[in-house]
C-alpha positions as CSV (number, residue, x, y, z in Angstrom):
1,M,28.5,14.7,33.2
2,L,27.2,17.4,35.8
3,L,28.6,20.9,35.2
4,E,27.0,24.2,36.9
5,Y,28.2,27.4,35.1
6,R,27.9,31.0,36.9
7,I,27.4,33.8,35.4
8,K,27.8,37.5,37.2
9,L,26.3,40.6,35.4
10,P,26.0,44.1,36.0
11,I,22.6,44.7,35.4
12,S,19.3,44.1,37.3
13,I,17.3,40.5,36.7
14,D,14.2,42.9,35.7
15,Q,16.4,44.0,32.7
16,Y,17.3,40.7,31.9
17,Q,14.0,38.6,30.5
18,I,14.0,41.7,27.4
19,A,18.0,41.6,27.3
20,H,18.0,38.0,26.9
21,L,15.2,37.3,24.3
22,H,16.6,39.9,22.4
23,T,20.1,38.6,22.4
24,T,18.8,35.3,21.4
25,I,17.0,36.7,18.4
26,D,20.7,38.6,17.2
27,M,22.6,35.5,17.8
28,S,20.2,33.8,16.1
29,K,20.4,35.6,13.1
30,E,24.5,35.8,13.0
31,H,25.0,32.4,13.1
32,T,22.5,31.1,11.0
33,G,23.9,30.8,6.9
34,L,23.7,28.6,3.7
35,D,22.6,25.2,5.4
36,E,23.4,26.0,9.1
37,G,22.5,28.0,11.8
38,V,18.9,27.9,13.0
39,E,15.5,26.7,12.8
40,V,12.6,28.1,15.0
41,L,10.1,25.2,14.8
42,E,7.6,26.5,17.4
43,N,7.2,29.2,19.5
44,T,4.3,29.4,22.0
45,P,2.5,29.8,24.9
46,C,2.8,26.0,26.6
47,D,0.0,24.0,28.0
48,P,0.1,21.5,30.8
49,A,1.1,18.3,28.0
50,C,4.5,20.1,26.9
51,L,6.2,20.7,30.6
52,P,8.5,18.7,31.7
53,H,8.5,17.0,35.3
54,Q,4.9,18.7,35.8
55,K,4.1,19.1,39.5
56,P,0.5,18.5,40.6
57,G,-1.4,21.2,41.2
58,S,1.1,23.7,38.8
59,R,-1.6,24.1,36.4
60,K,-2.6,27.6,37.0
61,E,1.0,28.6,36.5
62,V,1.0,27.4,32.6
63,A,0.2,30.3,31.0
64,K,3.7,31.8,31.9
65,V,5.2,28.9,30.5
66,Q,7.0,30.1,26.7
67,R,7.7,26.7,25.0
68,T,10.1,27.2,22.2
69,S,11.1,24.3,19.6
70,K,14.6,24.5,17.2
71,R,16.7,22.8,15.2
72,Y,20.1,23.7,15.3
73,Y,22.5,22.8,11.7
74,V,25.6,22.8,13.8
75,P,28.6,24.4,11.5
76,D,30.8,21.5,10.6
77,S,33.9,24.0,11.7
78,I,32.5,22.9,15.3
79,T,32.0,19.4,15.2
80,S,34.8,18.9,13.2
81,V,37.2,19.3,16.6
82,V,35.8,15.9,18.0
83,G,35.9,14.2,14.6
84,L,31.8,14.6,13.7
85,N,29.8,16.3,10.8
86,K,26.5,17.0,9.7
87,V,25.3,17.1,13.5
88,V,21.5,18.4,13.9
89,L,20.2,19.2,17.3
90,R,16.4,19.2,18.3
91,E,16.4,21.8,21.3
92,S,12.9,22.5,23.5
93,S,12.9,25.0,26.0
94,F,10.7,26.1,28.7
95,N,10.8,29.9,29.6
96,K,9.3,30.6,32.7
97,F,11.2,33.5,34.0
98,P,13.5,33.9,36.1
99,N,13.9,29.9,35.2
100,F,14.2,27.9,32.3
101,R,14.6,24.4,31.0
102,T,16.1,23.7,27.7
103,I,16.6,20.2,26.8
104,V,18.5,19.1,23.4
105,T,18.8,16.2,21.8
106,A,21.2,14.8,18.6
107,E,18.9,14.0,16.0
108,S,21.7,12.7,14.0
109,V,25.4,12.7,13.5
110,G,26.4,12.1,9.7
111,D,24.4,8.9,8.8
112,A,24.0,7.5,12.3
113,V,21.6,8.8,15.5
114,I,23.1,9.2,18.9
115,N,20.9,8.0,21.8
116,G,21.5,10.6,24.1
117,E,20.7,14.7,25.3
118,F,21.9,17.3,27.5
119,I,19.7,19.1,29.7
120,I,20.3,22.9,30.8
121,D,18.6,24.3,34.1
122,T,18.7,27.9,34.3
123,V,18.2,29.7,37.5
124,C,18.3,33.7,37.4
125,R,18.9,35.6,41.2
126,K,19.3,38.9,42.0
127,G,22.4,40.8,43.4
128,G,26.1,39.7,43.5
129,D,26.3,37.3,46.4
130,V,27.1,33.3,44.6
131,V,24.3,30.7,46.1
132,D,26.6,27.4,46.6
133,N,23.4,25.2,45.8
134,V,20.7,27.2,44.2
135,F,19.3,24.2,42.7
136,K,18.7,22.5,45.5
137,L,20.6,19.3,44.7
138,P,20.9,16.5,47.2
139,Q,24.3,15.7,48.5
140,G,25.2,12.7,45.9
141,I,24.8,14.6,43.1
142,L,26.6,18.0,45.0
143,D,29.5,15.8,45.4
144,K,29.7,15.2,41.4
145,R,28.7,18.5,40.2
146,A,32.0,20.4,39.0
147,V,31.8,24.4,39.4
148,V,32.5,27.0,35.9
149,D,32.9,30.7,36.8
150,V,32.5,32.7,33.5
151,D,33.5,36.0,34.0
152,I,32.9,37.9,31.3
153,V,35.2,40.7,31.4
154,A,38.6,38.6,32.0
155,D,38.3,35.2,30.9
156,V,40.2,34.6,27.3
157,L,38.6,33.5,24.3
158,P,39.9,32.4,21.0
159,A,40.6,35.6,18.6
160,D,38.0,35.0,16.2
161,L,35.2,35.1,19.1
162,V,36.6,38.6,20.1
163,N,34.4,41.6,19.2
164,A,35.3,45.1,19.9
165,D,31.8,46.3,20.0
166,E,31.1,43.4,22.4
167,D,33.9,43.8,24.5
168,P,32.3,44.8,28.4
169,K,35.9,46.6,29.0
170,K,35.8,48.7,26.1
171,V,32.1,49.4,25.8
172,L,31.4,49.3,29.4
173,G,34.7,50.2,31.1
174,L,35.1,47.5,33.5
175,A,38.7,45.9,34.4
176,D,39.5,42.5,36.1
177,G,38.2,42.9,39.5
178,W,34.8,44.1,38.7
179,Q,32.8,41.5,40.2
180,G,34.1,43.2,43.6
181,S,32.4,46.5,43.0
182,L,28.9,45.3,41.7
183,I,25.7,47.1,43.3
184,P,22.9,44.4,44.9
185,R,20.3,46.0,42.9
186,L,22.1,46.3,39.6
187,S,23.3,43.3,39.4
188,M,22.6,39.4,39.2
189,V,23.8,36.3,38.5
190,V,22.8,33.4,36.3
191,Y,23.2,29.7,37.2
192,K,23.2,27.1,34.5
193,L,23.5,23.6,35.4
194,V,24.0,21.2,32.3
195,F,23.5,17.4,32.3
196,V,24.9,15.4,29.7
197,K,23.0,11.9,29.2
198,S,24.2,9.4,26.3
199,R,22.9,6.0,26.5
200,D,25.3,5.3,23.9
201,P,28.8,4.1,25.6
202,V,30.4,4.3,21.7
203,N,29.6,7.9,21.5
204,K,29.3,9.2,25.4
205,E,33.1,10.4,25.5
206,T,32.6,12.6,22.0
207,I,29.6,13.8,23.2
208,N,30.7,14.9,26.5
209,A,33.9,16.7,24.3
210,L,31.5,18.5,22.2
211,V,29.6,19.9,24.9
212,M,32.2,21.0,27.0
213,D,34.5,22.5,24.3
214,N,31.7,25.2,23.3
215,L,29.4,25.6,26.2
216,N,31.6,27.7,28.3
217,K,32.7,30.0,25.0
218,I,28.8,30.1,24.1
219,F,27.6,31.5,27.5
220,N,30.1,34.2,27.9
221,V,30.1,35.1,24.4
222,F,26.6,35.2,24.8
223,H,26.6,37.6,28.1
224,R,28.9,39.8,26.6
225,K,27.0,40.6,23.7
226,L,23.9,41.1,26.5
227,V,25.7,43.6,28.2
228,C,26.7,45.7,25.9
229,S,24.2,45.4,23.3
230,Q,21.6,47.8,26.4
231,D,21.2,50.6,24.0
232,R,19.3,48.4,21.5
233,W,17.1,46.5,23.8
234,K,16.2,49.0,26.3
235,G,12.9,50.5,26.3
236,L,12.0,47.2,24.9
237,N,8.7,45.3,25.9
238,M,7.3,41.8,25.6
239,E,5.3,42.8,22.5
240,D,8.2,44.3,20.8
241,I,9.9,40.8,21.4
242,R,7.0,39.0,20.3
243,T,7.0,40.6,16.8
244,M,10.9,40.5,16.2
245,E,11.1,36.8,17.0
246,E,8.2,36.0,14.5
247,E,9.7,38.4,11.7
248,T,13.3,36.9,12.6
249,K,12.0,33.4,12.1
250,D,11.0,34.1,8.4
251,L,14.4,35.6,8.3
252,L,16.7,32.8,9.3
253,D,14.4,30.4,6.9
254,K,15.8,32.5,4.2
255,K,19.3,32.5,5.1
256,R,19.4,28.8,5.5
257,K,18.1,28.0,2.0
258,G,20.1,31.0,0.6
259,E,17.5,33.4,-0.5
């Protein structure tokens, strides 16, 4: 399964790096509770050995790559939709802004172990014009790609995911059709290419259903929060973010343990 999500945003690409990291911190706090949520295992500059599919001669760029490893204890309210429970996911992210690679594997599903993973490649581009093959896929793979346009203003979400403080219509005054009035230097597009690989034919359809049912919602909610929380991340620098990440790691550990 190969899906490409395209998310237009009314902010500049220069703002997105801090905004993305700050929103990730906020989301981790909100979705972590007793025995569920996010566990940060590692957050460190990456050495050559950690880079996936490293190209020869790229060692000089290693200092720019941040590797983050996390474990997700997925709530039963999400996984029960496809008949699963006690799902634990392992994530490794490689952040070389404006590009990212995230690899997610299923550590366990109940008493079973699923042999598979999904990979999310992210490319950020300035301006509101869409590039049809930003990932430079060969034609054979491009023909299998399905495109999903995520509209953070007009898309309808389940009521339990809608927050008035994170509604671009109310917070930013945006209306349906807003993308047509984007200013190039103050806008950008986030492209996310999701490739699901399952080597377990018994659980293949279950994994695909779980990914498809939730990624669209996750990308939409995340970026709604991002653009509506500008008063919280504007003015921050990378040093501020790293300090917040360390503080959040300890907080998440306590929340999962019920402390």
